[in-house]
C-alpha positions in Angstrom: -7.7 59.2 -17.9 -9.1 60.6 -21.4 -8.3 58.3 -24.6 -6.5 61.3 -26.4 -3.6 61.2 -24.5 -2.2 58.6 -27.3 -1.5 59.4 -31.0 -1.0 57.3 -33.4 2.1 57.7 -35.6 -0.2 57.5 -38.6 3.4 58.6 -41.0 5.4 55.7 -42.5 8.2 57.9 -42.3 8.0 58.4 -38.8 7.6 55.2 -37.5 10.6 53.9 -39.4 12.0 56.5 -38.1 11.6 55.5 -34.6 12.3 52.3 -35.2 15.9 52.9 -36.8 16.3 54.9 -33.5 15.6 51.3 -31.9 17.9 49.5 -33.4 20.7 51.8 -33.5 20.5 52.6 -29.9 20.0 49.1 -28.8 17.5 51.0 -26.9 15.4 48.9 -23.8 12.0 48.3 -24.0 8.8 46.5 -21.9 6.7 44.0 -22.8 3.7 43.2 -20.9 2.6 39.6 -21.2 -0.4 38.5 -19.2 -0.2 41.2 -16.6 3.5 40.9 -16.0 6.3 43.1 -17.7 9.8 42.3 -18.6 12.8 44.1 -19.5 13.9 44.0 -23.3 16.5 45.1 -25.3 16.6 45.3 -29.3 19.3 44.0 -31.3 18.1 44.2 -35.0 15.7 44.2 -37.2 14.6 42.5 -40.7 11.6 43.5 -41.9 8.3 43.7 -39.6 10.0 42.1 -37.2 12.3 43.5 -34.7 14.8 41.1 -33.5 15.5 41.5 -29.0 16.4 39.6 -26.3 14.9 39.3 -22.7 17.3 40.7 -19.8 17.7 38.4 -17.7 16.8 35.6 -20.1 13.7 34.1 -20.8 13.7 30.3 -22.3 11.1 28.2 -24.2 9.1 28.6 -27.3 6.0 30.9 -27.6 4.1 32.9 -28.6 2.0 35.8 -27.0 0.1 38.9 -27.4 1.7 42.1 -25.5 2.1 45.5 -24.7 5.6 47.2 -26.0 6.6 50.3 -24.4 9.4 52.5 -24.5 10.7 55.8 -24.3 13.3 57.6 -27.2 14.4 61.1 -25.9 11.5 62.4 -24.4 9.0 60.8 -26.4 7.1 57.7 -25.0 5.4 54.7 -27.6 3.0 51.7 -26.9 2.3 49.4 -29.3 -0.4 46.3 -29.3 1.9 43.6 -30.9 2.8 39.7 -30.4 6.0 37.9 -30.0 6.8 34.6 -31.3 10.2 33.4 -29.0 11.7 29.9 -31.2 15.0 28.3 -30.2 16.3 31.5 -28.0 15.5 34.0 -30.5 12.7 36.2 -29.9 10.6 38.6 -32.4 8.4 41.6 -31.8 5.6 42.0 -34.8 6.4 46.0 -35.9 3.2 45.8 -38.1 0.6 46.8 -35.4 -0.6 50.5 -35.0 2.6 52.8 -33.0 1.1 55.3 -30.6 2.7 58.2 -28.7 1.8 60.2 -25.6 0.8 63.4 -26.4 3.2 65.6 -24.2 1.5 67.5 -21.4 4.0 69.1 -18.7 7.0 66.4 -18.3 4.4 64.1 -19.1 2.6 64.8 -16.4 -0.5 62.0 -16.0 -3.8 62.8 -15.2 -4.3 59.6 -11.9 -7.2 57.5 -12.6 -9.7 57.7 -9.7 -9.4 54.2 -9.0 -5.5 54.2 -8.1 -6.7 56.5 -5.3 -3.8 58.5 -5.8 -3.3 60.7 -2.2 -0.6 63.3 -1.1 -0.4 63.2 2.7 1.2 66.3 4.4 3.3 66.6 7.2 4.8 69.2 7.3 5.1 72.8 5.9 8.4 75.5 6.4 9.1 72.9 9.0 5.8 73.0 10.9 3.8 70.2 11.1 0.5 70.2 9.4 -1.0 67.2 8.5 -4.0 67.1 5.9 -4.6 64.1 3.1 -5.5 65.4 -0.2 -6.7 63.5 -3.5 -3.7 63.3 -6.1 -4.6 65.1 -9.8 -1.8 64.5 -11.9 1.4 63.4 -11.6 4.8 63.4 -13.2 8.4 62.4 -12.9 8.8 66.1 -11.7 6.2 67.1 -9.4 2.2 66.3 -8.9 -0.9 68.1 -7.9 -3.2 67.8 -5.7 -6.9 69.2 -4.9 -7.9 71.2 -1.4 -11.1 72.8 -0.6 -10.1 76.3 0.3 -6.8 77.7 0.6 -4.7 78.6 3.3 -2.2 81.2 4.6 0.4 78.4 5.4 0.1 76.7 2.2 1.1 79.0 -0.5 3.6 79.5 -3.2 7.2 78.6 -2.5 6.1 77.0 0.6 9.0 74.2 1.4 6.8 70.7 2.2 7.1 67.6 2.8 4.6 64.1 3.2 3.8 60.9 1.2 2.5 59.7 -2.0 0.5 57.1 -1.9 -1.3 54.5 -4.7 -3.6 52.6 -2.8 -2.6 50.5 -0.2 0.7 49.2 -1.8 2.9 52.6 -2.6 4.2 54.5 -0.1 6.4 57.3 -1.4 8.4 60.2 0.6 8.4 63.5 -0.7 10.2 66.7 -0.5 8.9 69.2 -2.3 8.2 72.9 -3.6 4.8 74.9 -4.0 4.8 76.0 -7.2 1.0 77.5 -7.4 -2.2 77.1 -5.7 -5.0 78.2 -8.0 -8.5 78.0 -8.1 -10.4 75.3 -9.8 -14.1 74.8 -10.6 -17.0 76.5 -11.0 -16.9 79.9 -8.7 -17.4 79.6 -5.3 -16.8 75.8 -5.4 -13.9 76.6 -3.1 -11.6 74.1 -4.5 -7.9 74.7 -5.0 -5.5 72.8 -7.1 -1.9 72.6 -5.8 1.2 71.7 -8.0 4.5 70.9 -6.3 7.6 70.1 -7.6 9.4 67.3 -6.3 13.1 68.0 -4.3 16.1 66.0 -2.9 15.2 63.0 -4.7 18.4 60.8 -6.2 18.4 60.0 -9.8 17.1 56.5 -8.6 14.4 57.7 -6.9 13.3 59.9 -10.3 13.5 56.8 -12.5 11.5 55.4 -10.0 8.2 57.7 -9.8 8.6 57.9 -14.0 8.4 54.0 -14.0 5.4 54.7 -12.0 4.1 56.9 -14.5 4.7 54.4 -17.6 3.3 51.5 -15.4 -0.1 53.6 -14.8 0.0 54.3 -19.0 0.5 50.9 -20.1 -2.7 49.9 -18.1 -4.3 52.8 -19.6 -3.1 52.0 -22.8 -4.1 48.1 -22.4 -8.0 49.6 -22.2 -7.3 52.0 -25.2 -9.3 51.4 -28.1 -8.8 53.3 -31.4 -11.4 54.6 -33.0 
C-alpha cells in the first residue's frame, strides 16, 4: 500500500472540527496497544487531551503508545499518540499529527501482498466454476481480482459465488455481481481486472468487511512514516 493513502490534516480549524465532533457525538474509536485493539468511546476534552472510556473496561494505571483510529461519517482518521490511565481516568493526547485516509471508491484498499488475499470462485450464474484469483483491492462494497485472460463465462452482469480468503485464518462466503472486466497491464499481457459488488450481505457482514478494511489500514498506518 502506498503511503500516499494517508493525508495529514494540517489545518488547525479542520482538526478542531474533527475533535469537536468526537466529543459531541460521543463517538466510538479504536486504540491499538501492543498489537491488541480496544474499543473506546469519547467523553470530553480539555485542551489537547481527549477523555474517554474503554468499552468493556480497562483497569490499572499505565501509560502507553497507541494508534487511534475512528470514523466520522464517511471519513476515516488515524493518529499515532499516547494514552494515560490513572484511577479510572483515561486520556488520549490529541497533540499528535492527525491523518485522514484519502477517499477512493468507498475506501477501496489495495491489499498488501503479505496478506495473501484471494478469491476462490465457486459458481457463475448458478453453474459450477472453480478457480482462484489474487485479490487486488477490497472495500465494504466489493473487491477486484486479477485473472489471466478473460472468459466468456465470467462477464459483466454475471452473478457469482465464492470465498474471500486472507492468509490461512480468514474465509468469508461471498455472493456478488460482476461490475466490470477490463484489460490491465501492458498490451499483450493477457491480464484482466474484474470488479465485483457484494450482494445478499447483512448489515453485520457489511460491518465485518469494513472492520477488516480498517484493520489492514491500521496495520499499514503503524508502518507509515510522514515526510
